[in-house]
N, C-alpha and C positions, 0 to 999 in steps of 0.2 A: 646684665644679670641673667642667670640661667635658673629656671625653676623646673623642678621635676615633680609631677603630680603622683602621689602615692596611689589614690584610688584608680586613676587611669593608667598608671605605669607608663607615662609618656612625658616628654620634655615640653615645657611651655616657655617660649622666649618672650621677654618683655622689651619694649622699646624705650629709648631714653626719654621720650616725651611723657611717659607715665610716671617718671620719678621726679621728686622735688629737685629744683635747680641747685639747691644748696648741697645736695648729696653728691652731685657730679663735679663740684668745684675742687680743684686741686688743693691739697693741704687740709681739707675738712676731715673730720673724724666721724665714723659711724660704728655703732655697737649694736649687736643683736641681743634680743631678750628671749627667754623661754616662751613668752606669750606671743612671739612673732613680730612685735613692733621693733622698728629700728630707731635708735636714739642718734640724732645727727647734731654734731657740734661744729659750728663755723669758726673760722679764724677771727672774725670780727665780733666775737662773744655771743653771737646768736645761737639758739638751741631749739630743737623741736623733736617730736616723735612722729613717725610715719608708719602706716601699715601697708605693706605691699599688695595685699589682696583687696582691701577696701579703698585704698587711696586716701584714707582719712589722715589729716595732719593736725597735730595739736602743738601750738607754740608754747615753749617753756620760757621762764625768765632768762635773761642774758647771764652769761658766766663772766664775771668780772676778772680783771687781770691778775688778781691775787690768787685765783684758783688755776693752777697750772695742771690740767688734767693730761696724763700720759696717753699715748696711743695704744697701750696694752692694758685694757681693763675688762673685767667681767661686768655685765650690766643686767640688772633685774628690775622688774616691776614688783612692788610688794603685794599687789592684788591681782586676781585673775582678770578683772575688768578695770579699764582705765576710768570708767564712770564713777567708781567708788570715790567718795569725797576725800578719803585719806590715802588713795593710791599714790605711791611715790616712785620716782626713778632713783635707782641706787647704782653708782659706779664704784667698783672695787679695784684698786690698783693690784695687779698680780705680782708686783715686785716688792712693794712696801706696804706696811699696815696702815693704809689710808683709804678713806671712802669719801665720796661726795654724794649728797642726796638732795632731792627737791620734790615737792608735792606737784602732781600733774595738774590738779584742778584748783581753782581759786582765783583771786584777783591780784591786785598789785602787791599784796603782802607776801606773795610767794618769793622764795629766795633759795639759792644754792648754799648748802652748809658743808664745810669740810670737817671731817672727824678722824682723828688718829686713835687707833685702838691697840691693845696689847693682849695677845693670846699666847705669850711665852716665846722662848728662844727657839730658833731653828737649829735642829741638831744636824751636824755634818762632821764627818771625821776630820780631825785637825790636819792630818797630812795631805788632805785633798782640798783644803780651803784655798781660795784665791781672794784678791782684794774685792772682787765683785760678788763673792758668795754672800747670800743674804744672812743676816744675823737674827732676824725676828720672823716668827711664823706669820703667814698671811692666809686669808680665807681662800680655800680651794673648792672642796665639795660643798655646794651651797644650793638652797632652794628657798622660795618664798611661800609662806603659808599664813593666811589670815593677817596680813599686814606686817609680819615679822620675817626675818631671815634666819634660817636654821643652817648650821654648818658643822662639819666634823673637824677636829684638829687633834694633834698629838703633842703631848709635852711630857718629857722624862719617860718615854716609852709607855705612856698611859693614854688611852683614848678618852676624849671628852666630846660633849655636844655643846655647842655655843648657840646663843640666840641674841640677835640684835632687835630691840623693840623700839620703834620710832614713835615719837610724840610730836604732833603738830598743833597742839591746843594751847601751848604756852606762848609767851612773847617771842621766843626764838625756838625754832625747831630743835629737837634734841633726840639723842639715841642712847639707850641703856643696854649694857651687855650683861648677860646671865650665862653662867657656866654650870654644866651638870655632868656627873659621872655617867658612864655608859654600862648597861648590864652586860654580864659575862657572855650572854648568848650571842652578842654581836661581834665578839672577837673572831677574826677570820682564821680558819684553819685550812691551809692549802691542801687540796687533794694531791695524791701521789702523782709525780710527773709534771706538776704545774709549776711554772716559773714566775708568773706575774699575774696581777689582778688589777681591775679598775672598779671604782665605786662611784655610782651615780645616784644623787638624791633626786627624787621625782615627787612633785606635788600632784595629787590626783583626787578629785572629788573631796577636797578639804581633808585629805589624809596625806601623810608623808611616808614615802617608801625609800628604801635603799636597795639598789640593784648592784650586786657584787658579781662581776664576771671574771672567771678564771681562765687564763690562756695557757696553752702548751707552747713551750719554746719561744715565748714572746711574739707569737704569731696571732694578730688580731682576728684572723679568719678561722683559727683553730681553737674553738671554745671547749674547754673540758667540762665546765658546769656553770650554771648561773643560779645564784641564790638570791632570793628576794625577802627582805625584811620589812615589816610594817611597824612604825613607831606608835606606841601607845601614848595616851595623854600624859603630859609631864606633870609630876607632883613635886612640890617643894621638898628639897633636901633628900630626894630619893633618886637613885640612878635611872637614867632614861631607859625604858624597857623597849626592846626591839624583839618582835616575834617573827619567826620564819613562816612564810606563806608559800604555798605551792601553786596557787592559782590566782590570777588577777582578773579573771572573768572576761567580760566583753570589753577589754581594754587593750590598747597597744601602747607600750612605752616607747617613746622616741628619744633616743640617746644621742649625745654628741661627744666628741673628743675633748671639748672645752667644758664639760659638765653643765651645759645649758640644756637640760633635758625637760621634756614635756610629755603629754599623753593625749590620746583621743579615743573616742568610741570606735571600736572596730567595725561593728555591723553597719553603722551609718556611714562609714567611709570606705566600705568594700575592702577592709583589711582583715587579716587573720587575728582572731582574739587570743588572749593569753600569750602574747608574743612581744619580742623586743626588736625594734628597728634601729639600725645605726649604719653609718658609712664606714667602710674600711679605710681609715684615714692614712694608713701607710701605703696604700695603693696609689700609683701615680694619677694625679688629676681627680682624686676622690671619686672614682668611677664605680666602685662596687658598693651596692646596697645590701647589707646583711640582714636577713630576717631569721630570728632565732625562735623556735617553738619551745616554750618553757616546759610543757608537759612531755613532748616527744624527745626533747633535748637534741633537736636536729636543726641544721642550718640550711637556708636557701640563699644563694647569692644572685643578685640581679644587677646587670650592668646598666648604670644610669645613663651614661653617654659614652661616646667613642673618641673623645678628644684627649689623647694621652698626654699631649704637651700643654694642657690647660693649666694656667697658674692662678692660684687664688691671691689676688692683690689687695682686696679691701677687707671683707668680712669672712671669716671661716664659715663653712656650710652650717646652716641652722634650719630649724623647723618653723613652719608658719601654720598656725591654726586660724580658722575663722574666729574672730574675737567674740566673746560673749557680750550680750547687751548690758 
């Protein structure tokens, strides 16, 4: 494991002895979360979460044989603190509309629950379809806020906001799905000369933001513009309102290519405020750290390490924050 410290701008190497034995066993799975915890699943049905900075490990209920969790999942915690009594681990299959979830805290009554959802058909031109082309939409841009998962999806060329609301107070844990229209202001208009864009949902201080980054010529280091929207409180039967903001204050948004984004206080971590931090994932070895100043619309690139041939074999690069109490 290679860890790069943002405040110190230096590499920290960790030793195998500091990691759980289960994490290093061949065939076991590990998934990162925006909160910095790693969810580790063993071949013998055991499961736990582990934090690399504190070393804390929390044992989860075993995953029984009827739950076949794939090695390609997005993973989130529904609360910013694992100490919250309703904090849950959620695994989202990136290929099929399936999820598995489990409450972090509690006694022997905790269990893993599998849930299939339906957020519409996946559009793909018929002439380019293959037998492996997905037919159903899956959750992609997603963030956790207040015990719920919020995500964007498109159906019939129309943008929607979806919410998964988890309930652990009945006999069997359950999840409900809500769907909302999106206000016109959030419709993306590509600036001239822009070929591609990425959208990242970020939870920060109990608020939800959408960071829209526009690239020139599909180059992740050539940013044309970055637009940031803040979601207003959702009202029943009304479109979800997103309002453009030009300043996020003393905050740094930490983005990833897998949409597992987070944030931290800039001043307390020796970082630049009102900025975006992300790795140039198309650069060999994930070596380039990109720091984008939102106000100045300028980019600084810092080389994280010099190992050009480094191959990511377990978990894609992710951010680690000191967990809240």
